[in-house]
C-alpha positions in Angstrom: -13.1 -7.8 -4.7 -14.8 -4.7 -3.5 -13.9 -3.3 -0.1 -16.1 -0.8 1.7 -15.1 0.9 4.9 -17.8 2.9 6.7 -17.2 5.4 9.5 -14.0 3.8 10.7 -12.7 5.2 13.9 -9.5 4.0 15.6 -8.3 5.1 19.0 -5.0 4.2 20.7 -5.4 5.3 24.3 -6.4 9.0 24.2 -5.3 9.5 20.6 -7.8 9.3 17.8 -5.9 8.0 14.8 -8.8 7.6 12.3 -12.0 9.7 12.7 -15.1 8.3 10.9 -13.3 7.4 7.7 -15.3 6.0 4.8 -13.7 4.5 1.7 -14.7 2.3 -1.3 -12.1 0.3 -3.1 -12.8 -1.4 -6.4 -11.0 -3.9 -8.7 -8.9 -2.6 -11.6 -8.0 0.6 -9.8 -4.7 1.9 -8.3 -5.4 4.1 -5.3 -2.6 6.3 -3.9 -3.0 6.8 -0.2 -1.1 9.9 0.7 -0.7 12.3 3.6 1.8 13.6 6.2 3.4 11.6 8.9 1.0 10.7 11.6 -2.0 11.0 9.3 -3.3 7.5 9.9 -2.3 5.9 6.5 -0.7 2.8 7.9 -3.5 2.3 10.5 -6.1 2.6 7.8 -4.3 0.1 5.6 -4.0 -2.4 8.5 -7.7 -2.0 9.3 -8.6 -2.8 5.7 -6.3 -5.8 5.8 -8.0 -7.0 9.0 -4.8 -6.7 11.0 -6.1 -3.9 13.3 -9.6 -3.7 14.7 -11.5 -0.5 14.5 -12.9 1.1 17.6 -16.0 1.9 15.6 -17.3 1.4 12.1 -16.9 -1.6 9.9 -15.2 -3.0 6.8 -17.1 -5.2 4.3 -15.6 -7.4 1.6 -18.0 -7.9 -1.3 -20.7 -6.8 1.1 -19.7 -9.3 3.8 -18.1 -8.8 7.1 -14.7 -10.5 7.6 -16.3 -13.1 10.0 -18.7 -14.2 7.3 -16.1 -14.3 4.6 -13.6 -16.2 6.7 -9.9 -15.6 7.4 -8.6 -18.3 5.0 -10.7 -16.9 2.1 -9.6 -13.3 2.9 -5.9 -14.4 2.9 -6.3 -15.8 -0.6 -8.1 -12.7 -1.9 -6.2 -9.9 -0.2 -2.4 -9.5 0.1 -0.6 -7.0 2.3 2.9 -5.6 2.1 4.0 -4.0 5.3 6.5 -1.1 5.4 10.0 -1.5 6.6 11.2 -4.5 4.6 12.0 -6.6 7.7 12.8 -10.3 7.3 13.5 -12.0 10.7 15.0 -15.3 9.5 17.9 -15.8 7.0 15.7 -17.6 4.5 16.6 -18.0 0.8 14.9 -15.4 -1.4 12.8 -18.0 -3.4 11.6 -19.5 -0.1 10.5 -16.1 1.1 8.5 -15.5 -2.1 7.0 -19.0 -1.8 5.4 -18.0 1.5 2.9 -16.0 -0.6 1.4 -19.2 -1.8 0.6 -20.5 1.7 -3.1 -19.4 1.6 -3.6 -21.5 -1.5 -2.0 -24.7 -0.1 -3.6 -27.5 1.9 -2.1 -28.2 5.4 1.2 -30.2 5.1 0.9 -30.3 1.3 3.8 -29.4 -1.0 3.7 -26.9 -3.8 2.1 -27.8 -7.1 2.7 -26.5 -10.6 0.5 -23.5 -10.1 2.4 -22.5 -7.0 5.8 -22.7 -8.8 4.5 -20.8 -11.8 3.1 -18.0 -9.5 6.4 -17.7 -7.7 8.3 -17.4 -11.0 5.9 -14.7 -12.2 6.3 -12.7 -9.0 10.1 -12.9 -9.0 10.2 -11.8 -12.7 7.8 -8.9 -12.0 9.8 -7.6 -9.0 13.1 -8.0 -10.8 14.6 -10.4 -8.2 15.2 -13.6 -10.2 18.9 -13.1 -10.0 18.6 -13.0 -6.2 16.7 -16.3 -5.8 19.6 -18.2 -4.1 20.7 -15.4 -1.8 19.6 -15.3 1.8 17.7 -12.4 3.3 20.7 -11.5 5.5 22.8 -10.6 2.4 20.3 -8.2 0.8 20.2 -4.4 0.9 17.1 -2.7 2.2 15.8 -2.0 -1.3 16.4 -5.6 -2.4 14.5 -6.9 0.7 11.5 -4.7 -0.1 11.4 -6.0 -3.7 11.6 -9.6 -2.3 8.7 -8.9 0.0 6.7 -7.3 -2.8 7.3 -10.4 -4.8 5.9 -12.5 -1.9 2.8 -10.3 -1.9 2.4 -10.6 -5.7 2.8 -14.4 -5.5 -0.5 -14.6 -3.7 -2.1 -13.4 -6.9 -4.9 -11.8 -4.9 -7.8 -9.7 -6.0 -6.6 -6.8 -3.8 -3.1 -5.7 -3.0 -2.4 -3.3 -0.1 1.2 -2.0 -0.1 2.6 0.3 2.6 5.4 2.4 1.3 6.8 -0.1 -1.2 9.2 2.4 -2.9 10.5 4.1 0.2 13.9 2.3 0.3 14.4 2.0 -3.5 16.6 3.9 -5.9 14.9 5.9 -8.6 15.0 3.2 -11.3 13.3 0.6 -9.0 10.8 3.2 -7.7 9.7 3.7 -11.3 9.7 0.0 -12.1 7.7 -0.9 -8.9 5.1 1.8 -9.7 4.8 0.6 -13.3 4.4 -2.9 -11.9 1.6 -1.8 -9.5 0.0 0.1 -12.3 0.1 -3.0 -14.5 -1.3 -5.1 -11.7 -4.3 -2.7 -11.6 -4.7 -2.8 -15.4 -4.9 -6.6 -15.2 -7.9 -6.3 -12.9 -6.7 -6.4 -9.3 -7.3 -3.5 -6.9 -4.2 -1.8 -5.6 -3.9 0.5 -2.6 -0.4 2.0 -2.2 0.8 4.3 0.6 3.2 6.9 -0.9 5.0 10.0 0.3 6.2 11.0 -3.2 3.5 13.2 -4.7 5.0 13.0 -8.1 4.8 9.2 -8.2 1.3 9.3 -6.7 -0.1 11.7 -9.2 1.6 10.1 -12.1 0.8 6.4 -11.6 -2.4 6.3 -9.5 -5.9 6.4 -10.9 -7.2 7.9 -7.7 -5.8 9.8 -4.8 -6.9 9.6 -1.2 -5.4 12.4 0.9 -5.5 11.7 4.6 -4.6 14.3 7.3 -5.5 14.4 10.9 -7.2 11.0 10.7 -9.7 12.3 8.1 -10.0 12.2 4.3 -9.4 15.6 2.7 -9.6 14.3 -0.9 -10.9 11.2 -2.6 -10.7 11.8 -6.3 -8.6 12.0 -9.5 -5.0 13.1 -9.2 -5.9 16.3 -11.0 -8.1 17.2 -8.0 -5.0 17.5 -5.7 -4.9 21.3 -5.5 -2.2 23.5 -4.1 -4.6 24.5 -1.3 -5.0 20.8 -0.3 -1.3 20.2 -0.4 -0.7 23.3 1.7 -3.5 22.3 4.2 -2.2 18.7 4.6 1.6 19.2 4.4 2.2 22.9 5.1 4.2 23.3 1.9 3.8 25.1 -1.4 3.8 23.0 -4.6 5.5 23.4 -7.9 3.8 22.2 -11.0 5.1 21.5 -14.4 4.6 19.2 -17.4 6.9 16.8 -19.3 6.0 14.8 -22.4 2.4 16.0 -22.1 2.1 14.7 -18.5 1.6 17.1 -15.6 3.7 16.7 -12.4 3.6 18.2 -8.9 6.5 18.6 -6.5 6.5 19.9 -2.9 8.7 23.0 -3.2 8.9 25.2 -0.1 7.6 25.2 3.5 4.9 27.7 4.2 6.2 28.6 7.6 5.1 27.6 11.1 1.6 26.4 11.4 -0.4 24.1 13.6 -0.6 20.8 11.9 -4.0 19.1 12.1 -2.3 15.7 12.6 0.0 16.7 15.5 0.3 14.4 18.5 -1.8 11.6 17.0 0.9 9.0 17.9 0.8 7.1 14.6 4.2 6.6 13.0 3.2 7.1 9.4 
């Protein structure tokens, strides 16, 4: 699936969250969506997932507007992982993951062999098979996020949109989840992942989209994320290094008081 967003503008009251944003997403590519708090990352992801309506502009899926594609077809072809890891009912883990198969099932029909196989693949990929009989109420925040990621993976969609999937995870599982998302892209699906960790973004993503103040400052290769762009978006100086032949970047020190271009936009991420 290819997704094209053209001149997206989103306003909440007097606040402009996205300002004429354009973006093309393609299969087989892991896109890291980065930027400071309030930049509009979550809003953009929700617009792409057809969960929030734009005030202006449009999103097309394989050249078609969502109304022409149909909500049921979009649910099969695009999966969305929200930030926060909330589960509101004490369901068993394997039952939560099974919810990812709902777009593929006929009304009132049970699961078939393809559904069961997809659920198993997703639980193995997210490293939660050992949790399958636990209920959501017994899980840690990191475990819940991995369960919800498995639910999104169980859709086996052409495009996966993930909002901060590693925020609550320990370093080991952060690396494993990023490797999993990278592998998902290598297998042909498109992946868009919201990240705050610049090291993970530049290491695992094929492409970086830097959003600040509701506008895109960079849409390019990780190597194009310059110190000036980091300073402009985040107000920090960066430290760069190399390990095993692979470059890395770390936010290192604040640059002092400055007017942030994304102040008072009212968007939580």
